[in-house]
mmCIF file of the N, C-alpha and C atoms, coordinates in Angstrom:
data_MODEL
# 
_entry.id   MODEL 
# 
loop_
_atom_site.group_PDB 
_atom_site.id 
_atom_site.type_symbol 
_atom_site.label_atom_id 
_atom_site.label_alt_id 
_atom_site.label_comp_id 
_atom_site.label_asym_id 
_atom_site.label_entity_id 
_atom_site.label_seq_id 
_atom_site.pdbx_PDB_ins_code 
_atom_site.Cartn_x 
_atom_site.Cartn_y 
_atom_site.Cartn_z 
_atom_site.occupancy 
_atom_site.B_iso_or_equiv 
_atom_site.pdbx_formal_charge 
_atom_site.auth_seq_id 
_atom_site.auth_comp_id 
_atom_site.auth_asym_id 
_atom_site.auth_atom_id 
_atom_site.pdbx_PDB_model_num 
ATOM 1   N N  . MET A 1 1  ? 0.923   -1.188 -0.034  1.00 0.00 ? 1  MET A N  1 
ATOM 2   C CA . MET A 1 1  ? 0.006   0.022  0.005   1.00 0.00 ? 1  MET A CA 1 
ATOM 3   C C  . MET A 1 1  ? 0.862   1.267  -0.086  1.00 0.00 ? 1  MET A C  1 
ATOM 4   N N  . LYS A 1 2  ? 0.518   2.209  -0.845  1.00 0.00 ? 2  LYS A N  1 
ATOM 5   C CA . LYS A 1 2  ? 1.328   3.387  -0.928  1.00 0.00 ? 2  LYS A CA 1 
ATOM 6   C C  . LYS A 1 2  ? 1.153   4.304  0.290   1.00 0.00 ? 2  LYS A C  1 
ATOM 7   N N  . PRO A 1 3  ? 2.153   5.049  0.586   1.00 0.00 ? 3  PRO A N  1 
ATOM 8   C CA . PRO A 1 3  ? 2.088   6.005  1.813   1.00 0.00 ? 3  PRO A CA 1 
ATOM 9   C C  . PRO A 1 3  ? 0.835   6.912  1.686   1.00 0.00 ? 3  PRO A C  1 
ATOM 10  N N  . THR A 1 4  ? 0.600   7.410  0.471   1.00 0.00 ? 4  THR A N  1 
ATOM 11  C CA . THR A 1 4  ? -0.606  8.354  0.360   1.00 0.00 ? 4  THR A CA 1 
ATOM 12  C C  . THR A 1 4  ? -1.848  7.588  0.619   1.00 0.00 ? 4  THR A C  1 
ATOM 13  N N  . THR A 1 5  ? -1.963  6.360  0.236   1.00 0.00 ? 5  THR A N  1 
ATOM 14  C CA . THR A 1 5  ? -3.178  5.658  0.546   1.00 0.00 ? 5  THR A CA 1 
ATOM 15  C C  . THR A 1 5  ? -3.329  5.381  2.061   1.00 0.00 ? 5  THR A C  1 
ATOM 16  N N  . LYS A 1 6  ? -2.239  5.110  2.744   1.00 0.00 ? 6  LYS A N  1 
ATOM 17  C CA . LYS A 1 6  ? -2.253  4.926  4.167   1.00 0.00 ? 6  LYS A CA 1 
ATOM 18  C C  . LYS A 1 6  ? -2.709  6.239  4.934   1.00 0.00 ? 6  LYS A C  1 
ATOM 19  N N  . ILE A 1 7  ? -2.244  7.289  4.440   1.00 0.00 ? 7  ILE A N  1 
ATOM 20  C CA . ILE A 1 7  ? -2.662  8.605  4.970   1.00 0.00 ? 7  ILE A CA 1 
ATOM 21  C C  . ILE A 1 7  ? -4.178  8.878  4.709   1.00 0.00 ? 7  ILE A C  1 
ATOM 22  N N  . LEU A 1 8  ? -4.601  8.613  3.518   1.00 0.00 ? 8  LEU A N  1 
ATOM 23  C CA . LEU A 1 8  ? -6.035  8.737  3.243   1.00 0.00 ? 8  LEU A CA 1 
ATOM 24  C C  . LEU A 1 8  ? -6.908  7.827  4.082   1.00 0.00 ? 8  LEU A C  1 
ATOM 25  N N  . ILE A 1 9  ? -6.488  6.600  4.211   1.00 0.00 ? 9  ILE A N  1 
ATOM 26  C CA . ILE A 1 9  ? -7.218  5.673  5.090   1.00 0.00 ? 9  ILE A CA 1 
ATOM 27  C C  . ILE A 1 9  ? -7.260  6.097  6.532   1.00 0.00 ? 9  ILE A C  1 
ATOM 28  N N  . GLN A 1 10 ? -6.151  6.628  7.028   1.00 0.00 ? 10 GLN A N  1 
ATOM 29  C CA . GLN A 1 10 ? -6.105  7.194  8.377   1.00 0.00 ? 10 GLN A CA 1 
ATOM 30  C C  . GLN A 1 10 ? -7.025  8.373  8.527   1.00 0.00 ? 10 GLN A C  1 
ATOM 31  N N  . GLU A 1 11 ? -7.111  9.275  7.474   1.00 0.00 ? 11 GLU A N  1 
ATOM 32  C CA . GLU A 1 11 ? -8.110  10.413 7.557   1.00 0.00 ? 11 GLU A CA 1 
ATOM 33  C C  . GLU A 1 11 ? -9.559  9.932  7.524   1.00 0.00 ? 11 GLU A C  1 
ATOM 34  N N  . ILE A 1 12 ? -9.773  8.874  6.725   1.00 0.00 ? 12 ILE A N  1 
ATOM 35  C CA . ILE A 1 12 ? -11.105 8.320  6.666   1.00 0.00 ? 12 ILE A CA 1 
ATOM 36  C C  . ILE A 1 12 ? -11.460 7.704  8.070   1.00 0.00 ? 12 ILE A C  1 
ATOM 37  N N  . PHE A 1 13 ? -10.542 7.125  8.617   1.00 0.00 ? 13 PHE A N  1 
ATOM 38  C CA . PHE A 1 13 ? -10.774 6.498  10.003  1.00 0.00 ? 13 PHE A CA 1 
ATOM 39  C C  . PHE A 1 13 ? -11.033 7.637  10.960  1.00 0.00 ? 13 PHE A C  1 
ATOM 40  N N  . GLU A 1 14 ? -10.281 8.661  10.964  1.00 0.00 ? 14 GLU A N  1 
ATOM 41  C CA . GLU A 1 14 ? -10.434 9.810  11.954  1.00 0.00 ? 14 GLU A CA 1 
ATOM 42  C C  . GLU A 1 14 ? -11.807 10.496 11.637  1.00 0.00 ? 14 GLU A C  1 
ATOM 43  N N  . THR A 1 15 ? -12.106 10.718 10.437  1.00 0.00 ? 15 THR A N  1 
ATOM 44  C CA . THR A 1 15 ? -13.350 11.338 10.119  1.00 0.00 ? 15 THR A CA 1 
ATOM 45  C C  . THR A 1 15 ? -14.557 10.486 10.589  1.00 0.00 ? 15 THR A C  1 
ATOM 46  N N  . THR A 1 16 ? -14.497 9.186  10.392  1.00 0.00 ? 16 THR A N  1 
ATOM 47  C CA . THR A 1 16 ? -15.498 8.265  10.784  1.00 0.00 ? 16 THR A CA 1 
ATOM 48  C C  . THR A 1 16 ? -15.640 8.254  12.326  1.00 0.00 ? 16 THR A C  1 
ATOM 49  N N  . ILE A 1 17 ? -14.537 8.349  12.983  1.00 0.00 ? 17 ILE A N  1 
ATOM 50  C CA . ILE A 1 17 ? -14.623 8.359  14.497  1.00 0.00 ? 17 ILE A CA 1 
ATOM 51  C C  . ILE A 1 17 ? -15.248 9.738  14.926  1.00 0.00 ? 17 ILE A C  1 
ATOM 52  N N  . ASN A 1 18 ? -14.952 10.809 14.320  1.00 0.00 ? 18 ASN A N  1 
ATOM 53  C CA . ASN A 1 18 ? -15.485 12.089 14.565  1.00 0.00 ? 18 ASN A CA 1 
ATOM 54  C C  . ASN A 1 18 ? -17.030 12.054 14.364  1.00 0.00 ? 18 ASN A C  1 
ATOM 55  N N  . ILE A 1 19 ? -17.470 11.526 13.273  1.00 0.00 ? 19 ILE A N  1 
ATOM 56  C CA . ILE A 1 19 ? -18.876 11.357 13.062  1.00 0.00 ? 19 ILE A CA 1 
ATOM 57  C C  . ILE A 1 19 ? -19.501 10.558 14.088  1.00 0.00 ? 19 ILE A C  1 
ATOM 58  N N  . GLN A 1 20 ? -18.905 9.455  14.535  1.00 0.00 ? 20 GLN A N  1 
ATOM 59  C CA . GLN A 1 20 ? -19.390 8.544  15.468  1.00 0.00 ? 20 GLN A CA 1 
ATOM 60  C C  . GLN A 1 20 ? -19.631 9.258  16.866  1.00 0.00 ? 20 GLN A C  1 
ATOM 61  N N  . ASN A 1 21 ? -18.569 10.084 17.174  1.00 0.00 ? 21 ASN A N  1 
ATOM 62  C CA . ASN A 1 21 ? -18.695 10.805 18.506  1.00 0.00 ? 21 ASN A CA 1 
ATOM 63  C C  . ASN A 1 21 ? -19.551 11.989 18.491  1.00 0.00 ? 21 ASN A C  1 
ATOM 64  N N  . GLN A 1 22 ? -19.519 12.747 17.277  1.00 0.00 ? 22 GLN A N  1 
ATOM 65  C CA . GLN A 1 22 ? -20.266 14.033 17.372  1.00 0.00 ? 22 GLN A CA 1 
ATOM 66  C C  . GLN A 1 22 ? -21.656 13.948 16.786  1.00 0.00 ? 22 GLN A C  1 
ATOM 67  N N  . TYR A 1 23 ? -21.902 12.959 15.834  1.00 0.00 ? 23 TYR A N  1 
ATOM 68  C CA . TYR A 1 23 ? -23.178 12.885 15.173  1.00 0.00 ? 23 TYR A CA 1 
ATOM 69  C C  . TYR A 1 23 ? -23.502 11.312 15.067  1.00 0.00 ? 23 TYR A C  1 
ATOM 70  N N  . PRO A 1 24 ? -23.899 10.719 16.219  1.00 0.00 ? 24 PRO A N  1 
ATOM 71  C CA . PRO A 1 24 ? -24.252 9.254  16.216  1.00 0.00 ? 24 PRO A CA 1 
ATOM 72  C C  . PRO A 1 24 ? -25.350 8.902  15.284  1.00 0.00 ? 24 PRO A C  1 
ATOM 73  N N  . GLU A 1 25 ? -26.322 9.884  15.039  1.00 0.00 ? 25 GLU A N  1 
ATOM 74  C CA . GLU A 1 25 ? -27.418 9.598  14.182  1.00 0.00 ? 25 GLU A CA 1 
ATOM 75  C C  . GLU A 1 25 ? -26.908 9.445  12.738  1.00 0.00 ? 25 GLU A C  1 
ATOM 76  N N  . LEU A 1 26 ? -25.927 10.267 12.369  1.00 0.00 ? 26 LEU A N  1 
ATOM 77  C CA . LEU A 1 26 ? -25.431 10.157 11.052  1.00 0.00 ? 26 LEU A CA 1 
ATOM 78  C C  . LEU A 1 26 ? -24.471 8.853  10.874  1.00 0.00 ? 26 LEU A C  1 
ATOM 79  N N  . TYR A 1 27 ? -23.827 8.519  11.916  1.00 0.00 ? 27 TYR A N  1 
ATOM 80  C CA . TYR A 1 27 ? -22.902 7.410  11.930  1.00 0.00 ? 27 TYR A CA 1 
ATOM 81  C C  . TYR A 1 27 ? -23.751 6.112  11.538  1.00 0.00 ? 27 TYR A C  1 
ATOM 82  N N  . THR A 1 28 ? -24.896 6.025  12.057  1.00 0.00 ? 28 THR A N  1 
ATOM 83  C CA . THR A 1 28 ? -25.792 4.798  11.738  1.00 0.00 ? 28 THR A CA 1 
ATOM 84  C C  . THR A 1 28 ? -26.127 4.781  10.299  1.00 0.00 ? 28 THR A C  1 
ATOM 85  N N  . LEU A 1 29 ? -26.071 5.902  9.557   1.00 0.00 ? 29 LEU A N  1 
ATOM 86  C CA . LEU A 1 29 ? -26.404 6.003  8.090   1.00 0.00 ? 29 LEU A CA 1 
ATOM 87  C C  . LEU A 1 29 ? -25.190 5.713  7.268   1.00 0.00 ? 29 LEU A C  1 
ATOM 88  N N  . LEU A 1 30 ? -23.959 5.617  7.782   1.00 0.00 ? 30 LEU A N  1 
ATOM 89  C CA . LEU A 1 30 ? -22.786 5.537  6.966   1.00 0.00 ? 30 LEU A CA 1 
ATOM 90  C C  . LEU A 1 30 ? -22.822 4.243  6.089   1.00 0.00 ? 30 LEU A C  1 
ATOM 91  N N  . LEU A 1 31 ? -23.562 3.261  6.476   1.00 0.00 ? 31 LEU A N  1 
ATOM 92  C CA . LEU A 1 31 ? -23.567 2.058  5.699   1.00 0.00 ? 31 LEU A CA 1 
ATOM 93  C C  . LEU A 1 31 ? -24.210 2.307  4.349   1.00 0.00 ? 31 LEU A C  1 
ATOM 94  N N  . GLU A 1 32 ? -24.969 3.423  4.230   1.00 0.00 ? 32 GLU A N  1 
ATOM 95  C CA . GLU A 1 32 ? -25.579 3.772  2.987   1.00 0.00 ? 32 GLU A CA 1 
ATOM 96  C C  . GLU A 1 32 ? -24.608 4.473  2.082   1.00 0.00 ? 32 GLU A C  1 
ATOM 97  N N  . THR A 1 33 ? -23.330 4.755  2.542   1.00 0.00 ? 33 THR A N  1 
ATOM 98  C CA . THR A 1 33 ? -22.378 5.408  1.742   1.00 0.00 ? 33 THR A CA 1 
ATOM 99  C C  . THR A 1 33 ? -21.072 4.496  1.686   1.00 0.00 ? 33 THR A C  1 
ATOM 100 N N  . PRO A 1 34 ? -21.162 3.450  0.924   1.00 0.00 ? 34 PRO A N  1 
ATOM 101 C CA . PRO A 1 34 ? -20.112 2.515  0.872   1.00 0.00 ? 34 PRO A CA 1 
ATOM 102 C C  . PRO A 1 34 ? -18.897 3.040  0.096   1.00 0.00 ? 34 PRO A C  1 
ATOM 103 N N  . LEU A 1 35 ? -17.753 2.556  0.396   1.00 0.00 ? 35 LEU A N  1 
ATOM 104 C CA . LEU A 1 35 ? -16.557 2.829  -0.405  1.00 0.00 ? 35 LEU A CA 1 
ATOM 105 C C  . LEU A 1 35 ? -16.677 1.955  -1.704  1.00 0.00 ? 35 LEU A C  1 
ATOM 106 N N  . ILE A 1 36 ? -16.670 2.593  -2.862  1.00 0.00 ? 36 ILE A N  1 
ATOM 107 C CA . ILE A 1 36 ? -16.876 1.899  -4.112  1.00 0.00 ? 36 ILE A CA 1 
ATOM 108 C C  . ILE A 1 36 ? -15.439 1.457  -4.575  1.00 0.00 ? 36 ILE A C  1 
ATOM 109 N N  . LEU A 1 37 ? -15.304 0.144  -4.875  1.00 0.00 ? 37 LEU A N  1 
ATOM 110 C CA . LEU A 1 37 ? -14.060 -0.371 -5.263  1.00 0.00 ? 37 LEU A CA 1 
ATOM 111 C C  . LEU A 1 37 ? -14.303 -0.932 -6.685  1.00 0.00 ? 37 LEU A C  1 
ATOM 112 N N  . SER A 1 38 ? -13.203 -0.835 -7.480  1.00 0.00 ? 38 SER A N  1 
ATOM 113 C CA . SER A 1 38 ? -13.195 -1.419 -8.835  1.00 0.00 ? 38 SER A CA 1 
ATOM 114 C C  . SER A 1 38 ? -12.706 -2.792 -8.824  1.00 0.00 ? 38 SER A C  1 
ATOM 115 N N  . TYR A 1 39 ? -13.307 -3.715 -9.459  1.00 0.00 ? 39 TYR A N  1 
ATOM 116 C CA . TYR A 1 39 ? -12.923 -5.036 -9.589  1.00 0.00 ? 39 TYR A CA 1 
ATOM 117 C C  . TYR A 1 39 ? -11.662 -5.178 -10.486 1.00 0.00 ? 39 TYR A C  1 
ATOM 118 N N  . ASN A 1 40 ? -11.388 -4.089 -11.213 1.00 0.00 ? 40 ASN A N  1 
ATOM 119 C CA . ASN A 1 40 ? -10.193 -4.153 -11.987 1.00 0.00 ? 40 ASN A CA 1 
ATOM 120 C C  . ASN A 1 40 ? -8.868  -3.781 -11.252 1.00 0.00 ? 40 ASN A C  1 
ATOM 121 N N  . GLU A 1 41 ? -9.050  -3.317 -10.125 1.00 0.00 ? 41 GLU A N  1 
ATOM 122 C CA . GLU A 1 41 ? -7.913  -2.918 -9.322  1.00 0.00 ? 41 GLU A CA 1 
ATOM 123 C C  . GLU A 1 41 ? -7.556  -3.892 -8.215  1.00 0.00 ? 41 GLU A C  1 
ATOM 124 N N  . ALA A 1 42 ? -6.278  -4.128 -7.996  1.00 0.00 ? 42 ALA A N  1 
ATOM 125 C CA . ALA A 1 42 ? -5.924  -5.179 -6.992  1.00 0.00 ? 42 ALA A CA 1 
ATOM 126 C C  . ALA A 1 42 ? -5.868  -4.474 -5.652  1.00 0.00 ? 42 ALA A C  1 
ATOM 127 N N  . GLU A 1 43 ? -5.722  -3.188 -5.581  1.00 0.00 ? 43 GLU A N  1 
ATOM 128 C CA . GLU A 1 43 ? -5.625  -2.413 -4.395  1.00 0.00 ? 43 GLU A CA 1 
ATOM 129 C C  . GLU A 1 43 ? -6.629  -1.249 -4.357  1.00 0.00 ? 43 GLU A C  1 
ATOM 130 N N  . ILE A 1 44 ? -6.886  -0.681 -3.278  1.00 0.00 ? 44 ILE A N  1 
ATOM 131 C CA . ILE A 1 44 ? -7.774  0.423  -3.226  1.00 0.00 ? 44 ILE A CA 1 
ATOM 132 C C  . ILE A 1 44 ? -6.963  1.629  -3.722  1.00 0.00 ? 44 ILE A C  1 
ATOM 133 N N  . SER A 1 45 ? -7.578  2.271  -4.638  1.00 0.00 ? 45 SER A N  1 
ATOM 134 C CA . SER A 1 45 ? -6.839  3.471  -5.347  1.00 0.00 ? 45 SER A CA 1 
ATOM 135 C C  . SER A 1 45 ? -6.948  4.671  -4.470  1.00 0.00 ? 45 SER A C  1 
ATOM 136 N N  . ASP A 1 46 ? -5.873  5.572  -4.631  1.00 0.00 ? 46 ASP A N  1 
ATOM 137 C CA . ASP A 1 46 ? -5.977  6.880  -3.949  1.00 0.00 ? 46 ASP A CA 1 
ATOM 138 C C  . ASP A 1 46 ? -7.176  7.584  -4.273  1.00 0.00 ? 46 ASP A C  1 
ATOM 139 N N  . GLU A 1 47 ? -7.572  7.542  -5.517  1.00 0.00 ? 47 GLU A N  1 
ATOM 140 C CA . GLU A 1 47 ? -8.764  8.260  -6.033  1.00 0.00 ? 47 GLU A CA 1 
ATOM 141 C C  . GLU A 1 47 ? -9.959  7.814  -5.292  1.00 0.00 ? 47 GLU A C  1 
ATOM 142 N N  . ALA A 1 48 ? -10.162 6.584  -5.117  1.00 0.00 ? 48 ALA A N  1 
ATOM 143 C CA . ALA A 1 48 ? -11.324 5.980  -4.448  1.00 0.00 ? 48 ALA A CA 1 
ATOM 144 C C  . ALA A 1 48 ? -11.339 6.472  -3.006  1.00 0.00 ? 48 ALA A C  1 
ATOM 145 N N  . CYS A 1 49 ? -10.184 6.453  -2.340  1.00 0.00 ? 49 CYS A N  1 
ATOM 146 C CA . CYS A 1 49 ? -10.101 6.865  -1.002  1.00 0.00 ? 49 CYS A CA 1 
ATOM 147 C C  . CYS A 1 49 ? -10.399 8.396  -0.896  1.00 0.00 ? 49 CYS A C  1 
ATOM 148 N N  . LYS A 1 50 ? -9.864  9.204  -1.770  1.00 0.00 ? 50 LYS A N  1 
ATOM 149 C CA . LYS A 1 50 ? -10.131 10.582 -1.810  1.00 0.00 ? 50 LYS A CA 1 
ATOM 150 C C  . LYS A 1 50 ? -11.720 10.900 -1.860  1.00 0.00 ? 50 LYS A C  1 
ATOM 151 N N  . GLN A 1 51 ? -12.352 10.287 -2.866  1.00 0.00 ? 51 GLN A N  1 
ATOM 152 C CA . GLN A 1 51 ? -13.716 10.445 -3.122  1.00 0.00 ? 51 GLN A CA 1 
ATOM 153 C C  . GLN A 1 51 ? -14.491 10.096 -1.884  1.00 0.00 ? 51 GLN A C  1 
ATOM 154 N N  . TYR A 1 52 ? -14.168 8.938  -1.299  1.00 0.00 ? 52 TYR A N  1 
ATOM 155 C CA . TYR A 1 52 ? -14.851 8.426  -0.091  1.00 0.00 ? 52 TYR A CA 1 
ATOM 156 C C  . TYR A 1 52 ? -14.707 9.471  1.103   1.00 0.00 ? 52 TYR A C  1 
ATOM 157 N N  . LEU A 1 53 ? -13.471 9.934  1.276   1.00 0.00 ? 53 LEU A N  1 
ATOM 158 C CA . LEU A 1 53 ? -13.213 10.831 2.359   1.00 0.00 ? 53 LEU A CA 1 
ATOM 159 C C  . LEU A 1 53 ? -14.002 12.135 2.081   1.00 0.00 ? 53 LEU A C  1 
ATOM 160 N N  . GLU A 1 54 ? -13.941 12.647 0.888   1.00 0.00 ? 54 GLU A N  1 
ATOM 161 C CA . GLU A 1 54 ? -14.741 13.842 0.592   1.00 0.00 ? 54 GLU A CA 1 
ATOM 162 C C  . GLU A 1 54 ? -16.165 13.621 0.787   1.00 0.00 ? 54 GLU A C  1 
ATOM 163 N N  . SER A 1 55 ? -16.733 12.396 0.458   1.00 0.00 ? 55 SER A N  1 
ATOM 164 C CA . SER A 1 55 ? -18.226 12.207 0.670   1.00 0.00 ? 55 SER A CA 1 
ATOM 165 C C  . SER A 1 55 ? -18.522 12.196 2.154   1.00 0.00 ? 55 SER A C  1 
ATOM 166 N N  . LEU A 1 56 ? -17.610 11.685 2.970   1.00 0.00 ? 56 LEU A N  1 
ATOM 167 C CA . LEU A 1 56 ? -17.855 11.616 4.455   1.00 0.00 ? 56 LEU A CA 1 
ATOM 168 C C  . LEU A 1 56 ? -17.854 12.996 5.023   1.00 0.00 ? 56 LEU A C  1 
ATOM 169 N N  . GLN A 1 57 ? -16.751 13.826 4.605   1.00 0.00 ? 57 GLN A N  1 
ATOM 170 C CA . GLN A 1 57 ? -16.648 15.190 5.081   1.00 0.00 ? 57 GLN A CA 1 
ATOM 171 C C  . GLN A 1 57 ? -17.881 16.017 4.599   1.00 0.00 ? 57 GLN A C  1 
ATOM 172 N N  . LEU A 1 58 ? -18.352 15.792 3.482   1.00 0.00 ? 58 LEU A N  1 
ATOM 173 C CA . LEU A 1 58 ? -19.550 16.528 2.980   1.00 0.00 ? 58 LEU A CA 1 
ATOM 174 C C  . LEU A 1 58 ? -20.769 16.107 3.795   1.00 0.00 ? 58 LEU A C  1 
ATOM 175 N N  . GLU A 1 59 ? -20.947 14.817 3.952   1.00 0.00 ? 59 GLU A N  1 
ATOM 176 C CA . GLU A 1 59 ? -22.093 14.364 4.769   1.00 0.00 ? 59 GLU A CA 1 
ATOM 177 C C  . GLU A 1 59 ? -22.077 14.974 6.155   1.00 0.00 ? 59 GLU A C  1 
ATOM 178 N N  . MET A 1 60 ? -20.957 14.990 6.704   1.00 0.00 ? 60 MET A N  1 
ATOM 179 C CA . MET A 1 60 ? -20.853 15.540 8.167   1.00 0.00 ? 60 MET A CA 1 
ATOM 180 C C  . MET A 1 60 ? -21.005 17.009 8.097   1.00 0.00 ? 60 MET A C  1 
ATOM 181 N N  . GLN A 1 61 ? -20.557 17.732 7.089   1.00 0.00 ? 61 GLN A N  1 
ATOM 182 C CA . GLN A 1 61 ? -20.892 19.175 7.083   1.00 0.00 ? 61 GLN A CA 1 
ATOM 183 C C  . GLN A 1 61 ? -22.375 19.439 6.861   1.00 0.00 ? 61 GLN A C  1 
ATOM 184 N N  . LYS A 1 62 ? -22.963 18.764 5.992   1.00 0.00 ? 62 LYS A N  1 
ATOM 185 C CA . LYS A 1 62 ? -24.414 18.934 5.698   1.00 0.00 ? 62 LYS A CA 1 
ATOM 186 C C  . LYS A 1 62 ? -25.257 18.569 6.957   1.00 0.00 ? 62 LYS A C  1 
ATOM 187 N N  . PHE A 1 63 ? -24.868 17.490 7.648   1.00 0.00 ? 63 PHE A N  1 
ATOM 188 C CA . PHE A 1 63 ? -25.536 17.147 8.825   1.00 0.00 ? 63 PHE A CA 1 
ATOM 189 C C  . PHE A 1 63 ? -25.396 18.097 9.945   1.00 0.00 ? 63 PHE A C  1 
ATOM 190 N N  . ALA A 1 64 ? -24.236 18.631 10.040  1.00 0.00 ? 64 ALA A N  1 
ATOM 191 C CA . ALA A 1 64 ? -24.026 19.760 11.172  1.00 0.00 ? 64 ALA A CA 1 
ATOM 192 C C  . ALA A 1 64 ? -24.873 20.919 10.809  1.00 0.00 ? 64 ALA A C  1 
ATOM 193 N N  . GLU A 1 65 ? -24.927 21.284 9.513   1.00 0.00 ? 65 GLU A N  1 
ATOM 194 C CA . GLU A 1 65 ? -25.707 22.523 9.178   1.00 0.00 ? 65 GLU A CA 1 
ATOM 195 C C  . GLU A 1 65 ? -27.198 22.228 9.432   1.00 0.00 ? 65 GLU A C  1 
ATOM 196 N N  . LYS A 1 66 ? -27.658 21.047 9.193   1.00 0.00 ? 66 LYS A N  1 
ATOM 197 C CA . LYS A 1 66 ? -29.198 20.708 9.493   1.00 0.00 ? 66 LYS A CA 1 
ATOM 198 C C  . LYS A 1 66 ? -29.411 20.846 11.014  1.00 0.00 ? 66 LYS A C  1 
ATOM 199 N N  . ILE A 1 67 ? -28.405 20.379 11.768  1.00 0.00 ? 67 ILE A N  1 
ATOM 200 C CA . ILE A 1 67 ? -28.653 20.409 13.197  1.00 0.00 ? 67 ILE A CA 1 
ATOM 201 C C  . ILE A 1 67 ? -28.615 21.861 13.643  1.00 0.00 ? 67 ILE A C  1 
ATOM 202 N N  . LYS A 1 68 ? -27.809 22.641 13.150  1.00 0.00 ? 68 LYS A N  1 
ATOM 203 C CA . LYS A 1 68 ? -27.675 24.049 13.518  1.00 0.00 ? 68 LYS A CA 1 
ATOM 204 C C  . LYS A 1 68 ? -28.918 24.788 13.152  1.00 0.00 ? 68 LYS A C  1 
ATOM 205 N N  . ILE A 1 69 ? -29.442 24.533 11.901  1.00 0.00 ? 69 ILE A N  1 
ATOM 206 C CA . ILE A 1 69 ? -30.669 25.202 11.392  1.00 0.00 ? 69 ILE A CA 1 
ATOM 207 C C  . ILE A 1 69 ? -31.876 24.700 12.437  1.00 0.00 ? 69 ILE A C  1 
ATOM 208 N N  . SER A 1 70 ? -31.879 23.496 12.706  1.00 0.00 ? 70 SER A N  1 
ATOM 209 C CA . SER A 1 70 ? -32.972 22.936 13.521  1.00 0.00 ? 70 SER A CA 1 
ATOM 210 C C  . SER A 1 70 ? -32.939 23.602 14.966  1.00 0.00 ? 70 SER A C  1 
ATOM 211 N N  . LYS A 1 71 ? -31.784 23.721 15.436  1.00 0.00 ? 71 LYS A N  1 
ATOM 212 C CA . LYS A 1 71 ? -31.681 24.396 16.813  1.00 0.00 ? 71 LYS A CA 1 
ATOM 213 C C  . LYS A 1 71 ? -32.094 25.835 16.753  1.00 0.00 ? 71 LYS A C  1 
ATOM 214 N N  . LEU A 1 72 ? -31.662 26.568 15.587  1.00 0.00 ? 72 LEU A N  1 
ATOM 215 C CA . LEU A 1 72 ? -32.107 27.966 15.457  1.00 0.00 ? 72 LEU A CA 1 
ATOM 216 C C  . LEU A 1 72 ? -33.645 28.068 15.354  1.00 0.00 ? 72 LEU A C  1 
ATOM 217 N N  . GLU A 1 73 ? -34.218 27.203 14.638  1.00 0.00 ? 73 GLU A N  1 
ATOM 218 C CA . GLU A 1 73 ? -35.678 27.198 14.441  1.00 0.00 ? 73 GLU A CA 1 
ATOM 219 C C  . GLU A 1 73 ? -36.404 26.914 15.782  1.00 0.00 ? 73 GLU A C  1 
ATOM 220 N N  . LYS A 1 74 ? -35.764 25.996 16.562  1.00 0.00 ? 74 LYS A N  1 
ATOM 221 C CA . LYS A 1 74 ? -36.329 25.673 17.804  1.00 0.00 ? 74 LYS A CA 1 
ATOM 222 C C  . LYS A 1 74 ? -36.289 26.872 18.771  1.00 0.00 ? 74 LYS A C  1 
ATOM 223 N N  . ASN A 1 75 ? -35.084 27.531 18.743  1.00 0.00 ? 75 ASN A N  1 
ATOM 224 C CA . ASN A 1 75 ? -34.986 28.717 19.662  1.00 0.00 ? 75 ASN A CA 1 
ATOM 225 C C  . ASN A 1 75 ? -35.854 29.868 19.171  1.00 0.00 ? 75 ASN A C  1 
ATOM 226 N N  . ASN A 1 76 ? -35.982 30.055 17.877  1.00 0.00 ? 76 ASN A N  1 
ATOM 227 C CA . ASN A 1 76 ? -36.879 31.089 17.379  1.00 0.00 ? 76 ASN A CA 1 
ATOM 228 C C  . ASN A 1 76 ? -38.328 30.788 17.745  1.00 0.00 ? 76 ASN A C  1 
ATOM 229 N N  . ALA A 1 77 ? -38.758 29.529 17.753  1.00 0.00 ? 77 ALA A N  1 
ATOM 230 C CA . ALA A 1 77 ? -40.188 29.178 18.123  1.00 0.00 ? 77 ALA A CA 1 
ATOM 231 C C  . ALA A 1 77 ? -40.340 29.443 19.564  1.00 0.00 ? 77 ALA A C  1 
ATOM 232 N N  . LYS A 1 78 ? -39.307 29.345 20.367  1.00 0.00 ? 78 LYS A N  1 
ATOM 233 C CA . LYS A 1 78 ? -39.518 29.693 21.838  1.00 0.00 ? 78 LYS A CA 1 
ATOM 234 C C  . LYS A 1 78 ? -39.682 31.162 22.088  1.00 0.00 ? 78 LYS A C  1 
ATOM 235 N N  . ILE A 1 79 ? -39.025 31.981 21.274  1.00 0.00 ? 79 ILE A N  1 
ATOM 236 C CA . ILE A 1 79 ? -39.056 33.399 21.439  1.00 0.00 ? 79 ILE A CA 1 
ATOM 237 C C  . ILE A 1 79 ? -40.408 34.015 21.000  1.00 0.00 ? 79 ILE A C  1 
ATOM 238 N N  . VAL A 1 80 ? -40.928 33.526 19.898  1.00 0.00 ? 80 VAL A N  1 
ATOM 239 C CA . VAL A 1 80 ? -42.203 34.049 19.414  1.00 0.00 ? 80 VAL A CA 1 
ATOM 240 C C  . VAL A 1 80 ? -43.389 33.535 20.307  1.00 0.00 ? 80 VAL A C  1 
ATOM 241 N N  . PRO A 1 81 ? -44.211 34.507 20.819  1.00 0.00 ? 81 PRO A N  1 
ATOM 242 C CA . PRO A 1 81 ? -45.290 34.130 21.680  1.00 0.00 ? 81 PRO A CA 1 
ATOM 243 C C  . PRO A 1 81 ? -46.424 33.553 20.919  1.00 0.00 ? 81 PRO A C  1 
# 
């Protein structure tokens, strides 16, 4: 395995742990975002790892934004009589 692949896999692992700790609801949905591998390749490609890492980061960002909006809406509902 190439050094860049190892680094990417480590980043995927760390991102997944962050999702598990910060957004357990999202973590349960990660099975719906599989790492797509090519049958033509003997190893996981750097490109596949990059794409998967980016998809995890994007999902985490979108989920965090939804939570933030939900909290703001909840707070605004409490303010309005």
